C-alpha positions in Angstrom: 125.6 -106.6 18.9 125.2 -104.8 16.1 121.4 -103.8 15.0 118.7 -101.4 13.7 116.4 -101.0 15.8 112.7 -103.4 14.2 109.4 -102.5 14.3 106.3 -104.5 13.6 104.2 -102.5 11.6 104.5 -102.4 7.7 104.8 -98.5 7.4 108.1 -98.4 10.2 109.9 -101.6 8.2 109.2 -99.0 5.2 110.7 -96.4 7.3 114.2 -97.9 7.7 114.2 -100.1 4.5 117.4 -97.5 3.8 118.8 -98.1 6.6 119.4 -101.5 6.7 120.2 -101.7 2.4 121.4 -105.5 2.9 123.0 -106.4 0.2 121.0 -109.1 -1.2 122.9 -109.8 -4.5 126.2 -110.7 -2.1 123.9 -113.9 -1.0 123.8 -115.8 -4.5 127.7 -115.4 -4.4 129.7 -117.9 -2.5 132.4 -116.4 0.4 135.1 -116.1 -1.9 137.8 -116.1 1.1 140.5 -118.1 -0.7 140.8 -115.5 -3.7 143.3 -113.3 -2.4 143.8 -110.7 -5.1 143.6 -107.7 -3.5 145.7 -108.6 -0.2 148.6 -107.3 0.4 151.2 -109.0 1.6 153.3 -106.6 3.4 153.3 -107.9 7.2 152.3 -105.2 9.8 154.1 -105.3 13.1 152.1 -107.8 16.0 150.6 -109.7 13.7 152.0 -112.7 14.5 150.8 -115.8 16.3 153.2 -114.3 19.1 151.5 -111.0 19.5 151.5 -108.6 22.2 148.8 -109.8 24.7 147.6 -105.4 24.5 147.0 -106.1 20.1 144.3 -108.7 21.2 140.6 -108.4 20.3 139.5 -111.7 20.9 135.7 -111.0 21.3 132.9 -108.7 20.4 133.9 -105.1 22.1 137.6 -106.4 22.4 139.8 -107.8 25.3 137.3 -106.2 28.1 134.1 -106.4 26.3 133.9 -102.8 26.7 135.0 -101.2 23.3 138.7 -100.8 24.8 141.7 -101.7 23.5 145.4 -101.0 25.6 147.0 -100.3 21.9 149.4 -97.1 21.8 151.7 -95.4 18.6 148.7 -94.9 16.3 148.2 -92.0 14.0 147.9 -88.0 15.4 147.4 -86.9 12.5 145.2 -88.1 9.6 146.7 -89.3 6.4 145.9 -86.4 3.5 144.8 -89.6 1.4 143.1 -91.3 4.1 144.7 -94.3 5.7 146.7 -96.7 3.9 145.0 -99.6 3.0 146.9 -103.3 3.9 144.3 -105.1 2.5 140.3 -105.8 1.0 138.9 -108.7 0.9 135.5 -110.6 -0.4 133.4 -111.3 2.8 129.3 -112.4 2.8 126.3 -111.4 3.9 126.1 -110.3 7.9 125.9 -108.0 11.0 128.8 -110.3 12.7 131.6 -108.4 13.6 135.1 -109.5 14.5 137.3 -111.3 16.7 141.5 -111.4 16.4 143.8 -113.2 18.2 147.4 -114.2 18.0 147.2 -113.4 14.0 144.2 -114.4 13.0 140.6 -112.5 12.2 137.7 -115.0 12.7 134.1 -113.3 11.8 130.7 -114.6 10.6 128.9 -114.3 6.9 126.2 -116.0 5.4 126.2 -116.8 1.6 123.2 -118.6 -0.5 124.5 -122.1 1.5 124.4 -120.9 4.7 126.0 -119.2 7.8 129.7 -120.1 7.9 132.7 -119.1 10.9 135.5 -117.7 8.6 139.0 -117.0 9.6 141.5 -114.6 8.0 145.4 -114.2 8.2 144.9 -111.5 10.3 148.1 -109.6 8.5 147.6 -110.1 4.7 143.6 -110.9 4.2 144.8 -114.9 3.2 141.7 -117.4 3.7 142.9 -120.0 6.0 139.5 -121.9 6.7 135.6 -121.6 6.6 133.2 -123.9 8.3 129.5 -124.1 7.7 127.5 -124.3 10.8 124.0 -123.6 10.0 121.6 -122.9 7.2 120.8 -119.2 5.5 118.8 -116.8 8.2 116.8 -114.4 6.8 114.8 -111.9 8.4 113.3 -107.9 7.3 115.7 -106.4 9.8 118.6 -107.8 7.8 120.2 -111.2 6.8 122.5 -113.5 8.4 124.5 -114.1 12.1 124.5 -111.2 14.6 126.9 -112.6 16.9 130.6 -112.5 17.4 132.9 -114.8 17.8 134.7 -115.1 20.8 138.3 -116.7 20.5 139.5 -118.8 23.6 142.7 -120.9 24.0 142.2 -123.6 20.9 138.7 -122.7 20.7 136.0 -120.1 18.0 132.7 -119.8 19.9 129.7 -118.7 17.6 126.1 -118.1 17.8 124.5 -117.9 14.9 121.1 -115.8 13.7 118.2 -118.9 14.7 120.4 -119.4 18.1 122.7 -122.4 17.0 126.1 -122.0 19.4 128.9 -123.8 17.9 132.4 -124.3 19.3 135.4 -124.9 16.3 138.5 -125.9 16.5 140.9 -122.4 16.5 143.3 -123.7 13.8 141.3 -125.8 11.8 137.8 -124.7 11.8 136.4 -128.0 12.5 133.4 -128.5 14.5 133.8 -129.6 18.0 130.1 -129.4 19.3 126.9 -127.9 18.4 123.8 -126.9 20.7 120.4 -126.1 19.4 119.7 -124.6 23.2 116.8 -122.8 21.9 114.9 -125.6 20.9 115.9 -127.9 23.9 114.8 -125.7 26.8 111.3 -124.4 25.0 111.9 -121.3 24.0 112.0 -119.4 20.2 114.4 -116.9 18.5 113.9 -113.3 19.2 111.7 -111.8 16.4 114.6 -110.5 14.7 117.1 -113.0 15.2 119.8 -114.0 17.7 122.2 -111.3 18.5 124.2 -112.5 21.4 128.0 -112.5 21.0 129.4 -115.6 23.3 131.2 -114.5 26.1 133.8 -117.3 27.8 134.4 -117.6 31.2 136.9 -119.9 32.4 135.8 -123.0 31.1 132.1 -122.0 30.4 131.0 -120.1 27.3 127.8 -117.8 27.8 125.1 -117.1 25.5 121.4 -115.1 26.0 119.0 -117.3 25.0 115.5 -115.9 26.4 113.9 -119.4 26.8 111.5 -119.6 29.8 113.6 -122.7 31.1 116.9 -120.1 31.0 117.5 -116.6 29.9 121.4 -116.8 30.4 122.6 -120.2 29.5 126.3 -121.6 30.7 127.6 -124.6 28.9 131.2 -126.2 29.0 133.6 -125.2 26.8 135.1 -128.5 26.1 131.8 -130.5 26.0 128.8 -128.5 25.3 127.3 -129.7 27.9 124.7 -127.4 29.6 126.3 -126.4 33.2 123.5 -123.8 34.5 120.8 -121.7 33.5 119.4 -118.3 34.8 116.5 -116.2 34.5 113.3 -116.7 32.7 113.3 -113.1 30.5 113.2 -113.1 27.0 116.5 -112.4 25.3 116.5 -109.2 23.8 119.7 -108.2 21.4 122.5 -107.7 24.0 125.6 -109.5 25.1 126.6 -109.7 28.8 130.1 -108.7 30.6 131.6 -109.5 33.5 131.6 -107.3 36.1 132.6 -106.0 39.4 129.8 -104.6 40.9 129.8 -103.5 45.2 132.9 -105.4 45.3 131.6 -108.7 43.1 132.6 -110.2 40.0 129.4 -110.8 38.4 127.5 -112.0 35.1 125.9 -109.1 34.1 123.2 -108.9 31.1 120.0 -107.4 29.5 117.4 -109.0 28.8 114.4 -107.6 26.6 113.1 -106.8 29.5 115.5 -106.1 33.0 119.0 -106.0 33.3 120.3 -109.3 35.7 123.1 -109.7 37.9 124.4 -113.7 37.6 126.9 -115.5 39.5 129.1 -116.6 37.0 130.1 -120.1 39.0 126.6 -121.4 40.2 124.2 -119.5 37.6 122.3 -117.9 40.8 120.5 -115.4 40.1 121.2 -112.3 42.3 119.4 -109.6 41.1 116.8 -108.6 38.4 116.3 -104.6 37.2 113.7 -103.9 35.4 114.5 -101.7 32.4 111.8 -102.5 29.5 112.0 -100.8 26.3 109.6 -100.9 23.4 109.9 -103.9 21.0 112.4 -105.2 23.8 115.5 -103.7 22.2 117.8 -103.7 25.0 120.8 -103.9 22.7 123.8 -102.5 24.7 126.0 -104.4 26.7 126.1 -103.2 30.1 129.0 -101.2 31.6 130.7 -100.6 35.1 131.5 -97.6 36.9 133.8 -97.1 40.2 131.6 -100.5 41.0 128.8 -98.7 39.7 125.9 -100.1 36.3 125.2 -98.1 33.7 122.7 -99.2 31.2 121.0 -97.6 28.4 118.4 -98.0 25.6 117.5 -96.4 22.8 113.4 -96.3 21.5 114.0 -92.7 23.5 114.3 -95.4 26.6 117.5 -93.7 27.9 119.8 -94.3 31.2 120.4 -95.0 34.1 123.5 -95.2 36.6 122.6 -97.8 39.6 124.2 -98.4 42.8 124.5 -102.2 43.7 124.5 -102.5 48.0 124.2 -106.0 49.5 120.6 -106.2 50.7 121.9 -107.1 54.3 122.3 -109.8 56.9 123.5 -113.0 57.3 120.8 -114.5 55.0 121.1 -112.7 52.3 124.5 -112.2 52.0 124.6 -113.0 48.1 121.4 -110.4 47.3 121.4 -107.0 46.1 119.2 -104.3 46.0 119.6 -101.8 42.9 119.2 -98.0 43.4 119.5 -95.2 41.0 122.4 -92.4 41.5 121.1 -90.7 38.5 118.1 -91.6 35.8 117.6 -89.8 32.5 114.8 -91.8 30.6 112.4 -90.7 28.4 112.3 -88.6 24.6 114.8 -85.7 26.9 117.3 -88.5 27.8 121.0 -87.5 27.6 121.6 -90.6 26.4 119.9 -93.3 24.1 122.3 -95.9 23.4 120.2 -98.0 20.3 122.6 -100.6 18.9 126.0 -98.8 19.7 127.3 -99.8 23.7 129.1 -96.1 24.6 133.2 -95.9 25.6 133.9 -95.2 29.2 136.9 -93.3 29.7 138.0 -91.5 32.7 135.0 -91.0 33.9 133.1 -90.0 30.7 131.2 -91.6 28.5 131.2 -91.0 24.9 128.5 -92.7 22.9 125.4 -92.0 20.3 121.7 -90.7 21.4 119.4 -91.9 19.2 116.0 -89.7 18.6 113.2 -91.4 19.1 112.9 -94.9 17.5 114.7 -96.0 14.1 114.7 -92.7 13.1 118.2 -91.6 11.5 118.7 -88.7 13.4 121.6 -90.0 16.0 124.3 -87.2 18.1 127.5 -88.4 19.0 127.5 -86.7 22.8 130.0 -87.0 25.8 128.4 -86.9 29.5 130.5 -87.1 32.6 129.3 -90.6 33.7 128.7 -90.0 37.7 126.0 -87.4 37.1 124.6 -87.8 33.6 125.5 -84.1 33.2 126.0 -83.5 29.3 129.6 -82.1 28.6 129.4 -81.7 24.4 127.2 -82.9 21.8 127.4 -83.0 18.5 124.0 -83.0 16.6 122.8 -85.1 13.8 126.3 -87.0 13.9 124.4 -90.1 12.3 124.2 -93.7 12.9 127.2 -95.5 13.7 129.2 -97.5 16.3 132.7 -96.5 18.2 135.2 -97.7 20.1 138.4 -96.4 21.6 142.3 -96.5 22.0 145.2 -94.3 22.4 143.6 -91.2 23.3 141.5 -91.4 20.4 137.5 -92.5 19.4 137.9 -95.0 16.3 133.8 -94.4 14.8 132.3 -96.2 11.8 129.3 -94.5 10.4 126.5 -96.3 8.0 127.7 -94.6 5.0 130.8 -96.5 5.3 132.9 -94.1 7.0 135.6 -93.9 9.1 135.9 -91.4 11.6 138.9 -90.4 14.3 138.4 -88.3 16.9 140.4 -87.7 20.2 138.9 -89.1 24.0 138.5 -85.2 25.0 135.4 -84.6 27.6 135.6 -80.3 26.6 134.8 -81.0 23.1 134.9 -82.5 20.1 137.8 -82.7 18.3 137.7 -84.7 15.1 140.8 -85.6 13.1 140.4 -87.1 10.2 137.3 -89.1 8.4 137.3 -91.3 5.2 134.8 -93.6 3.3 136.1 -96.8 2.8 133.4 -99.9 3.2 129.4 -99.5 1.9 126.9 -98.9 4.7 127.5 -101.0 7.6 126.5 -101.6 11.2 129.4 -103.2 12.7 132.2 -101.6 15.3 135.7 -101.1 14.3 138.0 -103.8 15.2 141.7 -103.2 16.5 144.6 -105.2 16.0 148.3 -104.4 15.8 147.8 -101.1 14.6 145.8 -102.1 11.8 142.2 -101.4 12.0 139.1 -103.7 10.9 135.9 -102.7 8.7 133.6 -105.0 7.5 129.9 -104.5 5.4 128.1 -106.8 3.5 130.6 -107.9 1.2 133.9 -107.1 2.1 136.7 -107.1 4.8 139.1 -104.1 4.6 142.2 -103.4 6.5 143.7 -99.6 7.2 147.1 -98.9 8.6 146.2 -96.6 11.8 149.9 -96.4 13.0 151.2 -93.3 13.7 153.1 -92.3 10.8 
């Protein structure tokens, strides 16, 4: 999920208006995905249906839902005139990220007719298909869909701004099934839109619904039928992850008021850890560090590393207790992820530390995961998002820049930057040596292979 921290009163909405900068003009223009006049046809290695597994980016935050790709051979030096642009094509309004698999890029966007799932050829930008899945979604904090689609096998799963879950055929875009879990479970959309990116585990697709009859809901991927429901918390704006904690694989999610662990097969609630953030703004995705759980939130909430321990006793074999290994909470916290999930590499967390509420001050920060000790900080780096591959951080800023820096726990080591898109909140996506960025108007593909 990519997000700007919401506020309920008028003065705060005015204070973030410039940061939101939604391209309203784009709402009146149909998605021009089949117009590929600006799309270059030059192929890039790893772009086809038989691309190596390490070049896949099939869901929110990449193959392992942690923002890290296994790709190598990426640039060590920034070209003097910036990275080569492979293509630039029209898209549409929305905060949805990009999923890439088997040579196809899939994302969501909105025009005057409604919310669509769209598919492009990942090498050329050529439009392959687009499918209307819901009416227009409008919100004071930004219009259009929020969640990133998930690609699994022959299916694409998308969650719209008002909370419609749709399964589509990967090849054709044809809708296979559609569910409205909020209405069927007696819930209502989060105040600033449903932001969960679907998670596929085996034959189940899981989303955060936030209804009293089910915070998390698992659906059968083929039929769309509900398999299980878990929890009663509001949804928040985070997306779940499958983590191994205390030796057990668990579905872990940040809700609007807590973090929860759920048995992915049965939907049994294993534990709940209160984590209440102002305006229910738990947005970042939970991370695992050596069997422990890392949580972070903005609104001056802060971060915590939790040991997840078995409660003990035969009768409590599937019950757990959580204990803080370290915590850094409040206005002096070392790391307050607003709408960005930190990158965890070799025991260090690289992340965006947002000061206060929805203000513009954000520091780029590196901390030691085991202790919470700050390693370094770049003050006032600016709001942005980040992923990692081949020992580099690839960062997008709200100003439309792409910034590349080495992964280095000793100091900030920038390789280069260039402005390539308009104002954006989406994290980049990486596949086959190509870096993809989008804003409310275009999708841009850059060549970041080693020259």
